[in-house]
Each structure stands twice: as C-alpha cells, then as structure tokens.
ZAMARGU-4260 file (C-alpha; in steps of 0.2 Angstrom, whole numbers, plus 5000, padded with zeros to 4 digits):
<rodrens>
0) 5000/5000/5000 | 5007/5017/4995 | 5010/5031/5007 | 4996/5041/4998 | 4983/5027/5001
5) 4988/5026/5019 | 4986/5045/5021 | 4969/5044/5012 | 4963/5031/5024 | 4969/5041/5039
10) 4961/5056/5032 | 4945/5047/5029 | 4945/5040/5047 | 4948/5057/5054 | 4934/5065/5044
15) 4923/5050/5049 | 4927/5053/5067 | 4924/5072/5065 | 4907/5068/5057 | 4902/5056/5071
20) 4907/5069/5084 | 4898/5083/5075 | 4882/5072/5074 | 4884/5067/5092 | 4885/5086/5097
25) 4870/5090/5086 | 4860/5076/5094 | 4864/5082/5111 | 4859/5099/5106 | 4843/5093/5099
30) 4839/5083/5114 | 4843/5098/5125 | 4832/5109/5114 | 4818/5097/5115 | 4819/5095/5134
35) 4819/5114/5135 | 4804/5115/5124 | 4795/5102/5133 | 4798/5110/5150 | 4792/5127/5143
40) 4776/5118/5136 | 4773/5110/5153 | 4775/5127/5162 | 4763/5135/5149 | 4750/5122/5151
45) 4752/5123/5170 | 4750/5142/5169 | 4735/5140/5158 | 4727/5127/5170 | 4730/5139/5185
50) 4722/5153/5175 | 4707/5142/5171 | 4705/5136/5189 | 4706/5154/5195 | 4692/5160/5183
55) 4681/5145/5187 | 4683/5148/5205 | 4679/5167/5203 | 4663/5162/5193 | 4658/5149/5206
60) 4661/5162/5220 | 4651/5175/5210 | 4637/5163/5207 | 4637/5157/5225 | 4636/5175/5231
65) 4621/5179/5219 | 4612/5163/5225 | 4615/5168/5243 | 4609/5185/5240 | 4593/5178/5232
70) 4590/5166/5246 | 4593/5180/5259 | 4580/5191/5249 | 4567/5177/5249 | 4570/5173/5267
75) 4568/5191/5272 | 4552/5192/5262 | 4545/5176/5270 | 4550/5182/5287 | 4541/5199/5284
80) 4525/5190/5278 | 4525/5178/5293 | 4528/5193/5304 | 4513/5202/5296 | 4502/5187/5298
85) 4507/5184/5316 | 4504/5203/5320 | 4487/5202/5312 | 4483/5186/5322 | 4489/5194/5337
90) 4477/5208/5335 | 4463/5196/5332 | 4468/5185/5347 | 4469/5201/5358 | 4452/5206/5352
95) 4445/5189/5356 | 4453/5189/5373 | 4446/5206/5377 | 4429/5201/5370 | 4428/5185/5381
100) 4434/5195/5396 | 4420/5208/5394 | 4407/5195/5391 | 4411/5186/5407
</rodrens>
C-alpha cells in the first residue's frame, strides 16, 4: 500500500470521526432543545390550567354570592310575611281575649 493510500485512509478516518462527533454534538443539542421546549410547554400548560382554575373559582364564587343574595332576599320576604300574619293574628287574638273577658 502506498503512502498516499495510507494518508487517504487516515484522512477518511479522521473525517469520519469528526462527522460522528459533530452528529453526536448535534444530537445532544437537539435533545437539550427538545427538553427545554417540553419544559416550557409544561409550564405554559400549568399556567393556563391555573388561570382556568382561578376563573372557574371566581365564577363559582360569584354565582354562590348571587344565589346567597337571592336566598337571603326570599327569606327576608317570607319572614316579613310571617311577621305580618302573626301581628294580624295577634290583634285578632287580643280582640278575642278582650271580648271574652268583657262577656264574662
């Protein structure tokens, strides 16, 4: 084998090693980039979920406050109606008692 052929083989081996090293470096960089992108996507999804939960909680609290307000209004109306009926019956009862006392 001639010296030129040996140099050619050595040079080809060196180029192959360099290509393998470059490919490995590129693969490591691609893996690192993919991991970073995945982490960013997870964080974005987490932030979006937190935002959605906060919005749902706000709407639920608002709805609960509205229902509580409606219930309170209804209870106050029923209480006023019962009180009015009780006061009317109290006047009737007092009149009945007075009437019975006067008759006896």
